[in-house]
N, C-alpha and C positions, 0 to 999 in steps of 0.2 A: 116641657121645660126641660128634661135632662137631653133631650136633642140638641134644644139650641144652646144651653151649657157644654155640650160637646161641642156645637160648632165653634164657640168662642174659642175653644182651648185650641184647637185644631188651627184657627187663626193665629193666636199668640205664637204658637210652635213655629208655624209658616212666617212669620214677621222676622221671629229670632233668626231662623236660618239664614233669612236675607241680611242680615245684620251681619252676619258672620261671614258673606260671601261665600259659601259653601254651596255647591253645586250637587252634592250628595244628599242621600236621604241619611237622618241618622239612625247609624245601628243601633239594636237593642245594648242597654247597659251591662256590660259584662259580670259575672256572679264574681266577686272578690274570692282568690284561691290564695290568699297569703298566708302562710304557715307560721307565721311569728303570732304566737297568740297568747291572752293575759290566764291562764290558769293555774297559777302558783299550788294550788293543794293537789294537782295532777302530777306533775314535773319532779325531777330528780335534782332541779335546781332549786328548789325548796331549799335543799342541805345549806347551799351556798348564801342562799339570799339570808335564812334565816342567823347564818354567823355572823352576820353585819353587824356593827352598829348603825344607830339612826342616821349619826355623823359619815359614815362610810356610803349610805345610802344616798343620802343629799348627794355626795360628790359625785357618782354614780350618774348623775342626771347632767352632768355638764362636761361638755367638749370646749376645750378651752386654746387658746393661741398657746406655743409655748412660749411666749414672753411674759404671760402671767405666771409663771414657774419661777420668776426672779424679781428682786425689788428693784434695782437698777432698770433706766431707759437702753436696751441694745439689741441686736437682732440674736436670735439664738440658733445656730447650726449644728450644736451640741451638746451632751448633756455634761453636766457640772455637781459637785457635791450641795451646792443651794438646790438644785433642780430634784435633787436624789432626795434631800430633804422634804420639800414641798409636796412631793407624789406620796410620802409616808405619813406626812399630815391630812393632806388632801388627795385620795387616792379617786380621782375623777375619773369618769366613764374613755374620757378620749381625750385626744389633742389632734388639730387641726394644722397643717403647713401649708405654710403661703409661698410665694417665690421668691422671698428674700432668704426663707429657711432652707432652699434647696440651692445647693452649690454644683457639687461633682455625684457620680455613681455611689463611690465609696464611702462620701463624706454621709448621702442621704442615708445609704443601706446602713452604717454605723449608729447613723442618730437614730433611727427608728427602731434598730436592735436596742438601744442600750435606755431607749425610753421603756419598751417591755419588761427590761431586767431591773428598771427601777421602780417599776408600780408594782403595787401588792395584787392587784387585779390587771387580767390583760387590758389593753387598751385599745379601741377602737382610735387608729389612726385615719383620719380624714384628710381627704382634698377636694377642689374643684378642678379635677383635670376633666374639663369636657369635651375637649378638641377644639381644634380652630384655635379662635381667639384667647380663650380663657384654657390654659395648660400649661402648668407650673413645670410640668419634666418636658414635655414636646418641644418647648419654646426656649429651652434652655441649649443652649449650643454646645455645653458638655454632655449632652444626653444624645446617644446614638438611638432613637425609637421610632417606629412610623409616625408620620406628622401628618396631619387632615389638614383640608381648606378649611374655610367655616362651615360651621352647620348648617348654615341657610344653603350656600352652596351643596352641600351633602343631599339636603332636602328637595335641592330644585331638581335634583337627578333622580329624586323617586324611585332611588334602589335601595329596598331593603336590607340586604344581601350587603351593602355596602355600611348600613347603619349597624349591622350587625358585627361586620367586621370591623368596623369602628371600637366598638363595646369590647371586643373580644383581645384587641391588641390592646386598647388601654390598660383591661383588668390583667393582660398578661404583663405588663411591665411595673406597673402598681403592684402588684403582688411580688415580682423579684426584687423588690426596693421595700419593703415592709410595709407597704399603704395597702389596708384591709378595706376603707369604705369611700367610694367615692359618691361625691353629692353633685350626680348629675345620672341622668341626662337631665335637661331642660326640656320641660311640656310646655312649656308656655306657647300659646299660638300669635302669631306676628300680626296682629290685625289693624294694627295702628304705624303706619309706615314712620311717623314721626319719631316713633319709640327708639332712644339710642340706650337703655340698660338694659334690655332685651336686643333688641337689633338682629344681629347675624348671629346671636349663640340661639337663634329658636330655628329649627327646621323649615316654619314657612307657616303661609298665611292659611293653609287647608287643613283643619282640624283633624279630616280623618287622616290625611295623609303622614300629619304630624305624629299622631297617634302612633299608626304604623311602625314609622322609623321609631319612635320611643321604646315601642315595645320592644324591636330589636335589639338596640342600643342594650336595654336593660337583659335581655337573655345572653348577650354577649359578655357582658360585665361577670352577671353571674355565675356563666361557665367556666370561669377562670377563679369563682370562690371570691368575688371581690362584694363588699353591700354596696347596694344601689340606692338610688334617694331622687325620686321626681319632685322636681322645682318648677315656679313658685306658686303654689296653688294659693288662691282660685284663680289664678290667673295675673302675669305681668304685663300681658305683649300688647293691651289693649290702652298704655296709659302712655304719657310722655314726662312727667317727672321722675326723677331717680330716688328711690328710697334710701339709698346709699347716703343721701343728703338732706331730704326732708320728707314729711308726710306725705301723700299721694292717694289720692283718690281714684278708684276704680268706678265707673258709673253704671256700669252695667246691671241688669235684675239678675236673680237666680235663674229664671227661665231661659233669659240671654246667654247666660253660662253653661248652662244645661246642652243649651245648642249649639256652642261652641267652645268655651274655655275649659270645659270640665270635660270633653271626649278623651284627650289625650290621658288625663288623670286619671278616669275610670279604665281607657285601657292598661294602664300600668298598674294599677290594682288588679284585673284579670290577670296579668302576666305575673303576677307575686312580687312587685317591687318591695323592696324592704323596708323602704320608709317615705314619708312624704312632706317635704320640706314647705312649712306655712309662710309665705312671704308679708310683709308690712304693710300693702298696701289697704286703706279703708276703701269698704263698700257699701255705703249710706244706702243703696238701694237693694240691701240684703239684709244686713242687721242693723239693729237701731241703737246699740251702746255705743258708735262712735268709736269705736277703738281700731286699731290697726289690727288686721285679720289675725295677727299671730297673741295675739291679748286676747281675742273676743272667743268666750264660749259657746257662744251662738254658731260662730264659723269655726272652731275646732272638734268641739262636740255635738251641737247639735245637726251641723250640715256634713262635715266631714265623717264623723265617726258613727252617728246614727241614722242619716238619711243616706247616704252614700254605703255605708257599711263597712268602713274600713276599719283593720283590725290590727295593723303594724303599727311601726314606731311613725310616731309625728314630730317632727324636728323642726326648732324654730330655724328661719333666717338670722344670721349674724347680730345680736343682740347690740352691738356695737355701732350700727348704723341710724344717719342723720334721724330717719322716721321715728326712731327709739328714744333716744340718746338725748331730742331735743325737748321731748315732752316727759321721760322719766327718767327717774336713777335705777340705777343699777337693779339695787334690791328692789324696787317695785316691779319693774319690768318682767326681774324674773319669776316673782311671787304670780303676777297676772298671768303670764305664760303657762305655767304650769297648771293653776286654776282654769286655764283655759282648755287645757287636755292635752298640751304637748307634755311626751315623755323627756326629750333633751331639749337642753337650753343650751344653743350656740353662739359660743363668743362674746358673755357679757363683757362691758368696757371694765368695769372693776369686778373680776372674778370674786374675790375675799366678801365684797359688799353683798353681792349676790348670793353666795353660800349662805352667809349669816342669815338674810332675810327669809331664805326659805327654811332655814334649819329653825329658826325662830317662828315661823308661821307651822310649823310642827309642832313645836313644845307649847305653842298658844292657841292648839285646836284647829287653826285656821285651813289648816292642810292635813289632813289623815295620815297616819303611819301607813295604811292597808292602800290609799290612792299611791302613796309613795310606792309600795310592792309590786302596784300593777305596773308602775312605770319602769323599774328596776328589772324587773322580770322580763319585760319585753327586750331591753339593753342587752339583760345575760344570755336571750334565747338566742339573739341573734352572734352573739362573740360564739355562742356555743355550737350553732349551725357552722360555722369557719374554724373550727377545731380550737379557737383560743384560749377555751377554757380546759382543755385536756393537758 
């Protein structure tokens, strides 16, 4: 019976490999070597953590849009007194900047500097500077920085040195302008040619090649002292619909994902990626809860944390996307994502509602302060790693 079971298992793996169109053998899963761990009792960061109020700890869980710092609707490109007052009341973990927040080199430098000066605790200042189509700085004509073709074209060249150069140069100019956390690289494997949301943001359809390019991009970014993020776990490359607009089902089984989509993410873990972004796809052939993966305990904790052994930061994809806002309030989504095991809650549609919902969940015992401490510790550890707490 054991031999028969082993034969069946081998056939399943071979079938999964063919479904992924990979001609290479599956490599052994790398042992995670991420240095960001959650051991508050053994680290001097305990002092900072213990000085924080519960409200401050909850605020640290959020990376928000700069527009969330003001009451009226307008694009924010500089810090004013209203924003300073907000950051005193809500010392959030970070700010994410988009194209509209970036004007000129001097403006961006002043903006990031003033944001840090206004915050009680140092901020993670994030961007999606992937290179190619998604590059807020490189695609701005006011900036003279290295520009790259689409990420897909870089993958087609199959040159790991070019991927490392991509990461190194992007990291270099991000750091120059005060951006310390890049929500990149994209680790999705483009297995569906009709996919548009990932499309040319992916290195390609071969998971092993994608893994190699992803790890080199991470290496280049981290050499420049910029935080990294592999996205969109467990993979958004086999879909057609766009989670920015609606709920999206990714149909593969876990065995199929292990043979394809998850290979670059496991390689990123082995490279020491600082964080993994969980996407909003729903995987009914993997999880039984029917939730977007970013809100699913089965996916975030049972699969990513426990089965794959990831010990770094886990961040949600932006919580203002249609796959979330069409079905959940800002408060419900924030609480569900945190209970699922995410550490950082990115860009809720209504920050104040999300903050109050998480705080209420702590005060009502739905979320323990010990669990809050674990996530805040991971966040502080990343900040300390790049000298933000000094």
